[in-house]
Wavefront OBJ file of the C-alpha trace (Angstrom):
o trace
v -71.110 13.655 -35.997
v -69.160 13.467 -39.080
v -67.654 16.447 -40.798
v -70.325 16.591 -43.425
v -73.053 16.388 -40.740
v -71.331 18.904 -38.578
v -71.261 21.296 -41.624
v -74.934 21.173 -42.428
v -75.777 21.679 -38.755
v -73.493 24.722 -38.423
v -74.951 26.061 -41.644
v -78.494 25.559 -40.372
v -77.528 27.421 -37.051
v -76.164 30.220 -38.945
v -79.353 30.499 -41.078
v -81.455 30.158 -37.921
v -79.761 33.046 -36.109
v -79.869 35.211 -39.256
v -83.603 34.611 -39.771
v -84.570 35.043 -36.090
v -82.728 38.322 -36.033
v -85.119 39.495 -38.788
v -88.451 38.065 -37.426
v -87.714 39.206 -33.858
v -88.165 42.777 -35.084
v -91.744 42.212 -35.685
v -92.678 39.395 -33.207
v -90.746 41.255 -30.362
v -91.900 40.081 -27.135
v -95.141 38.590 -28.357
v -96.394 35.151 -28.256
v -96.456 33.453 -31.726
v -98.342 30.158 -32.381
v -99.006 29.320 -35.950
v -97.988 31.147 -39.021
v -100.933 32.423 -41.038
v -100.162 33.600 -44.402
v -96.408 33.693 -43.679
v -96.881 35.828 -40.498
v -96.951 34.342 -37.042
v -100.378 35.033 -35.404
v -99.762 36.260 -31.842
v -101.755 34.808 -29.059
v -102.539 36.112 -25.373
v -99.827 35.454 -22.772
v -102.052 32.562 -21.277
v -101.877 30.414 -24.392
v -100.061 27.087 -23.978
v -97.523 28.028 -26.394
v -96.280 31.199 -24.696
v -93.017 29.550 -23.673
v -91.634 28.380 -26.958
v -90.624 31.783 -28.619
v -88.739 33.196 -25.482
v -87.252 29.608 -25.088
v -86.001 29.830 -28.744
v -84.488 33.179 -28.002
v -82.806 31.785 -25.031
v -81.271 28.952 -27.042
v -79.954 31.571 -29.589
v -78.796 33.959 -26.765
v -76.773 31.128 -24.964
v -74.580 30.893 -28.331
v -74.655 34.520 -29.611
v -74.872 36.622 -26.424
v -77.325 38.958 -28.294
v -78.576 41.316 -25.743
v -81.621 42.155 -27.911
v -82.824 38.612 -27.906
v -82.338 38.392 -24.161
v -84.367 41.454 -23.460
v -87.259 40.199 -25.514
v -87.142 36.873 -23.705
v -87.154 38.511 -20.302
v -89.996 40.639 -21.371
v -92.007 37.637 -22.380
v -91.388 36.184 -19.016
v -92.602 39.265 -17.204
v -95.774 39.269 -19.091
v -96.519 35.828 -17.809
v -96.837 37.247 -14.355
v -100.242 38.346 -15.092
v -101.380 34.901 -16.162
v -100.557 33.613 -12.585
v -103.206 35.757 -11.072
v -105.904 34.593 -13.624
v -106.610 31.112 -12.143
v -109.118 30.088 -14.900
v -106.574 30.314 -17.511
v -103.916 28.099 -15.865
v -103.656 24.375 -16.815
v -101.107 21.529 -16.967
v -99.150 23.478 -19.672
v -97.685 25.573 -16.765
v -94.680 23.452 -17.404
v -94.268 24.329 -20.967
v -94.834 27.977 -20.116
v -92.264 28.608 -17.186
v -89.659 25.921 -18.115
v -88.760 27.720 -21.248
v -88.957 31.167 -19.685
v -88.085 31.205 -16.054
v -86.119 27.920 -15.667
v -84.172 28.713 -18.797
v -83.246 32.261 -17.751
v -82.385 31.005 -14.179
v -80.120 28.354 -15.573
v -78.360 30.861 -17.847
v -78.178 33.963 -15.685
v -78.931 32.775 -12.126
v -81.685 35.480 -11.764
v -83.547 35.168 -8.486
v -86.800 36.401 -9.679
v -86.840 33.726 -12.421
v -86.240 31.120 -9.696
v -89.180 32.517 -7.636
v -91.454 32.504 -10.560
v -90.547 28.921 -11.661
v -90.930 27.754 -8.090
v -94.337 29.330 -7.865
v -95.273 27.764 -11.247
v -94.103 24.263 -10.018
v -96.394 24.666 -6.970
v -99.350 25.498 -9.164
v -98.672 22.580 -11.455
v -98.252 20.197 -8.393
v -101.690 21.374 -7.154
v -103.396 19.898 -10.272
v -102.265 16.269 -9.159
v -105.269 13.946 -8.580
v -104.073 11.573 -5.797
v -106.843 8.920 -6.667
v -105.802 8.466 -10.375
v -102.182 9.539 -9.882
v -102.363 12.043 -12.801
v -102.046 15.675 -13.268
v -105.298 17.125 -14.644
v -104.922 18.554 -18.083
v -107.379 21.222 -18.636
v -110.014 23.249 -16.906
v -113.519 23.489 -18.439
v -113.344 24.995 -21.832
v -117.079 26.078 -21.669
v -119.634 26.311 -18.921
v -121.007 23.029 -17.802
v -118.059 20.893 -19.137
v -116.594 18.334 -16.834
v -113.029 17.394 -17.728
v -111.749 16.851 -14.054
v -110.730 13.249 -15.027
v -108.857 14.023 -18.238
v -105.054 13.435 -18.636
v -103.039 13.739 -21.758
v -99.690 12.582 -23.019
v -98.503 16.053 -23.474
v -98.055 16.596 -19.802
v -94.790 14.297 -19.933
v -93.031 17.585 -21.077
v -94.460 19.461 -18.166
v -92.813 16.961 -15.464
v -89.248 18.464 -15.693
v -90.528 21.645 -14.046
v -91.377 19.496 -10.978
v -88.011 17.637 -11.060
v -86.231 20.993 -11.198
v -88.222 22.334 -8.210
v -87.215 19.349 -6.129
v -83.433 19.674 -7.245
v -83.680 23.364 -6.481
v -85.482 23.282 -2.958
v -84.672 19.813 -1.743
v -88.522 19.287 -1.260
v -89.234 15.692 -2.565
v -92.895 16.139 -3.072
v -92.541 17.789 -6.605
v -90.451 14.821 -7.738
v -92.958 12.413 -6.175
v -95.862 13.763 -8.059
v -93.734 13.737 -11.418
v -92.898 10.066 -10.858
v -96.498 9.033 -10.018
v -97.832 10.889 -13.074
v -95.022 9.242 -15.306
v -95.896 5.692 -13.852
v -99.430 6.287 -14.720
v -98.482 7.303 -18.275
v -96.393 4.023 -18.637
v -99.385 2.060 -17.654
v -102.217 3.918 -19.480
v -100.790 5.913 -22.359
v -97.939 3.826 -23.869
v -99.432 0.900 -25.895
v -97.565 -2.463 -26.189
v -96.639 -1.674 -29.764
v -95.252 1.789 -28.770
v -98.222 3.884 -30.146
v -99.578 6.361 -27.823
v -102.955 7.424 -26.539
v -103.645 11.085 -26.563
v -106.328 11.513 -23.807
v -107.050 9.043 -21.047
v -110.171 9.713 -19.105
v -110.457 8.878 -15.302
v -113.219 8.966 -12.745
v -111.644 11.954 -10.731
v -113.292 10.716 -7.443
v -112.214 7.168 -7.649
v -109.108 7.040 -10.184
v -110.763 4.396 -12.088
v -109.845 4.489 -15.928
v -112.906 5.060 -17.832
v -112.124 5.438 -21.482
v -109.541 7.076 -24.117
v -110.245 9.917 -26.390
v -108.485 10.527 -29.866
v -108.011 14.233 -29.078
v -105.783 15.711 -31.790
v -105.281 12.273 -33.416
v -107.736 10.852 -35.874
v -109.417 8.497 -33.632
v -108.977 6.887 -30.134
v -107.317 3.878 -31.565
v -105.142 5.753 -34.082
v -101.647 6.939 -33.522
v -101.147 10.835 -33.383
v -97.456 11.406 -34.284
v -96.927 14.462 -32.051
v -98.245 12.285 -29.037
v -95.678 9.713 -29.924
v -93.084 12.295 -30.031
v -94.132 13.799 -26.455
v -93.849 10.214 -25.077
v -90.281 9.702 -26.568
v -88.950 12.907 -25.282
v -91.024 12.963 -22.074
v -90.095 9.410 -20.991
v -86.423 9.860 -21.689
v -86.523 12.982 -19.511
v -88.186 11.102 -16.797
v -85.388 8.638 -16.905
v -82.759 11.439 -17.025
v -84.214 12.682 -13.556
v -84.907 9.305 -11.999
v -82.602 6.552 -13.403
v -85.692 4.321 -13.391
v -85.154 1.924 -16.385
v -88.911 1.495 -16.999
v -89.025 5.204 -18.353
v -86.136 4.458 -20.668
v -87.755 1.339 -22.051
v -91.096 3.137 -22.748
v -89.173 5.966 -24.493
v -87.481 3.322 -26.611
v -90.816 1.512 -27.341
v -92.346 4.808 -28.559
v -89.197 5.711 -30.459
v -89.129 2.331 -32.372
v -92.853 2.690 -33.274
v -92.163 6.187 -34.455
v -89.074 5.368 -36.558
v -90.743 2.252 -38.128
v -93.712 4.426 -39.345
v -91.745 7.195 -40.897
v -92.010 7.968 -44.580
v -89.004 8.214 -46.847
v -88.119 11.776 -45.858
v -88.000 10.956 -42.154
v -90.705 13.476 -41.274
v -93.914 11.986 -39.942
v -97.519 12.500 -41.108
v -99.869 13.932 -38.358
v -101.277 10.484 -37.544
v -99.511 7.163 -38.269
v -102.851 5.384 -38.554
v -105.161 7.053 -41.113
v -107.861 5.401 -43.126
v -108.123 5.833 -46.876
v -109.405 9.296 -47.907
v -108.045 11.422 -44.840
v -105.216 13.711 -46.015
v -101.852 12.576 -44.707
v -100.329 16.037 -43.906
v -97.092 16.248 -42.458
v -96.399 17.252 -38.781
v -92.883 18.728 -38.882
v -93.361 19.717 -35.181
v -93.698 16.101 -34.243
v -90.427 15.177 -36.133
v -88.585 18.054 -34.446
v -89.798 17.043 -30.850
v -89.099 13.404 -31.533
v -85.499 14.054 -32.803
v -84.840 15.884 -29.449
v -86.058 12.896 -27.612
v -83.834 10.538 -29.763
v -80.798 12.549 -29.200
v -81.437 12.380 -25.351
v -81.943 8.534 -25.515
v -78.602 8.336 -27.406
v -76.858 9.937 -24.366
v -78.578 7.454 -22.137
v -77.485 4.215 -23.774
v -74.078 2.845 -25.037
v -72.240 1.842 -28.076
v -74.000 0.910 -31.369
v -77.509 1.399 -29.680
v -76.448 5.068 -28.941
v -75.408 5.551 -32.600
v -78.737 4.170 -33.746
v -80.860 6.704 -31.764
v -78.405 9.667 -32.548
v -78.253 9.038 -36.347
v -82.060 8.761 -36.394
v -82.467 12.081 -34.705
v -80.014 13.685 -37.068
v -81.800 12.289 -40.151
v -84.937 13.901 -39.038
v -83.371 17.282 -38.307
v -81.396 17.290 -41.497
v -84.649 16.404 -43.545
v -86.266 19.445 -41.698
v -83.521 21.634 -42.566
v -83.185 20.662 -46.263
v -86.785 19.688 -47.087
v -88.872 21.845 -44.830
v -86.983 24.947 -43.966
v -88.100 28.559 -45.022
v -84.567 30.021 -44.889
v -84.749 31.851 -48.297
v -88.436 32.735 -48.137
v -88.725 36.247 -47.126
v -92.564 36.072 -47.031
v -92.569 33.247 -44.275
v -91.622 33.953 -40.629
v -91.562 30.301 -39.564
v -88.359 28.282 -39.707
v -89.931 24.991 -40.451
v -92.830 24.484 -42.631
v -95.651 21.839 -42.829
v -96.650 21.441 -39.349
v -100.063 20.272 -38.309
v -101.669 21.487 -35.007
v -105.138 20.159 -34.786
v -106.569 18.287 -37.866
v -109.884 17.112 -36.296
v -110.782 20.661 -35.488
v -109.438 21.952 -38.616
v -106.871 24.434 -36.994
v -103.506 25.344 -38.216
v -103.044 22.745 -40.810
v -99.817 22.456 -42.971
v -98.319 25.717 -41.468
v -95.127 26.405 -39.442
v -95.783 26.165 -35.730
v -93.695 27.802 -32.986
v -93.142 24.679 -31.014
v -91.797 22.907 -34.314
v -89.395 25.944 -34.627
v -88.260 25.619 -31.117
v -87.597 21.894 -31.187
v -85.805 22.166 -34.355
v -83.437 24.930 -32.794
v -83.066 22.928 -29.688
v -82.186 19.774 -31.667
v -79.571 21.806 -33.711
v -78.151 23.240 -30.420
v -77.788 19.597 -29.092
v -75.956 18.487 -32.052
v -73.510 21.362 -31.938
v -72.943 20.938 -28.211
v -74.190 24.367 -27.008
v -75.183 23.492 -23.380
v -77.545 21.788 -21.073
v -81.229 21.137 -21.541
v -83.721 23.747 -20.250
v -86.019 20.941 -19.478
l 1 2 3 4 5 6 7 8 9 10 11 12 13 14 15 16 17 18 19 20 21 22 23 24 25 26 27 28 29 30 31 32 33 34 35 36 37 38 39 40 41 42 43 44 45 46 47 48 49 50 51 52 53 54 55 56 57 58 59 60 61 62 63 64 65 66 67 68 69 70 71 72 73 74 75 76 77 78 79 80 81 82 83 84 85 86 87 88 89 90 91 92 93 94 95 96 97 98 99 100 101 102 103 104 105 106 107 108 109 110 111 112 113 114 115 116 117 118 119 120 121 122 123 124 125 126 127 128 129 130 131 132 133 134 135 136 137 138 139 140 141 142 143 144 145 146 147 148 149 150 151 152 153 154 155 156 157 158 159 160 161 162 163 164 165 166 167 168 169 170 171 172 173 174 175 176 177 178 179 180 181 182 183 184 185 186 187 188 189 190 191 192 193 194 195 196 197 198 199 200 201 202 203 204 205 206 207 208 209 210 211 212 213 214 215 216 217 218 219 220 221 222 223 224 225 226 227 228 229 230 231 232 233 234 235 236 237 238 239 240 241 242 243 244 245 246 247 248 249 250 251 252 253 254 255 256 257 258 259 260 261 262 263 264 265 266 267 268 269 270 271 272 273 274 275 276 277 278 279 280 281 282 283 284 285 286 287 288 289 290 291 292 293 294 295 296 297 298 299 300 301 302 303 304 305 306 307 308 309 310 311 312 313 314 315 316 317 318 319 320 321 322 323 324 325 326 327 328 329 330 331 332 333 334 335 336 337 338 339 340 341 342 343 344 345 346 347 348 349 350 351 352 353 354 355 356 357 358 359 360 361 362 363 364 365 366 367 368 369 370 371 372 373 374 375 376
C-alpha cells in the first residue's frame, strides 16, 4: 500500500473508531440490521445479522483494547444462547451468527465458553446437511405449509468457515467434509460460466436432483444479484484458504472478474448487474464491501502482478466507500456506509446503511492496515 493509500485507510480507521464510540452508546448490546431514518433498527437475537455488530466491535477491540466494546460484544454473544434452544429460529446463518461472536472471541481471548458455543453451533450447522444433494439447507419454512427443504443459497459459502474451524479445533474431519461437499456443489450449480451467480438453487430433498433456480434477492432467476457475487468471491476464496483446492480459487477469480467488469465508475456496485430498463439501479454498498474483503484475500493467495490486481481492486472499492458513501460527519446517521440495498424485490431496506455493509467495510480497513487474522 502506498503512503497516500495508507494515509486514507488510517484516517478512515480513526473516524470509524470515533463514530462507533458514539453509536455504541445507544445501540449497546442490541442487534442492528438496517438504518431507518438515521437510526439502526434493532432486531431479535435470532435474526441472521445478529453477529455483525459484535463482530464489528471485536474488530475495533482488537486494535483499541477498548473494554467497553469488548463487554458489549460479550453480552451479544451471551444473548445468542437463548436462540440455540429455539430450534425453529435456527437456519444456515448459524455460521454468520457464531463465527463473528464466539469464534471471534475465542481467537482473541481463548475463552473456553466461546469455544463451546462455537462447537455447538458447528454441530447444528452440520446437521442441516442434505447428503442426497450435498447441500446445507438454507431456511426452515417461513409460514405454515411452506416446503423449502430443497433450497440452498449462495450466502451459505460464508457460513462454511465455522465448519472448517470446528475440524481444526477438534480434529474431527466430518465438519470439513460437509463444508467441502457443499462448496463443490456450489461450484457446480451456483457459479455460472461467465462468473455471475445464482442466488437460490432448488433441489429435490429426497433425491438430490437439481430442479430449478430462483432469483431470490436478485431481480430475476437469470439476473446477477451483486451481493450474491460478493458472497461467492469471498466464500470461495475462504474455501481455498482452508483446503488448498485450486477449483475454489478459480471459482473466486471467475466471480471476481465478472464483478469488477460490471462496476460503475465509482467502483461500488448496483444491487443487480442485469437490470432491465425502468428498474431503479440502486447501489448496494454492502456488496462492494464484502467483495473488497474477498478480493484482498485472493490477493494473498496469488503472486506478483496478479496479487496487485486483486489488492488494488479491493482498495479502490474501500476507498470509494470511504470517500463517496461514508457518513462520518453526519450526526443524524448511525450507519458508517450509506446506500446499501437489502432486498429490492420485497421492497425492504432499500438505499440505507446495512450493518453487514458496515462490518465488511471495517474488516476491509482492518486487513489493509494489517490488524490481525480473519475471524472467518
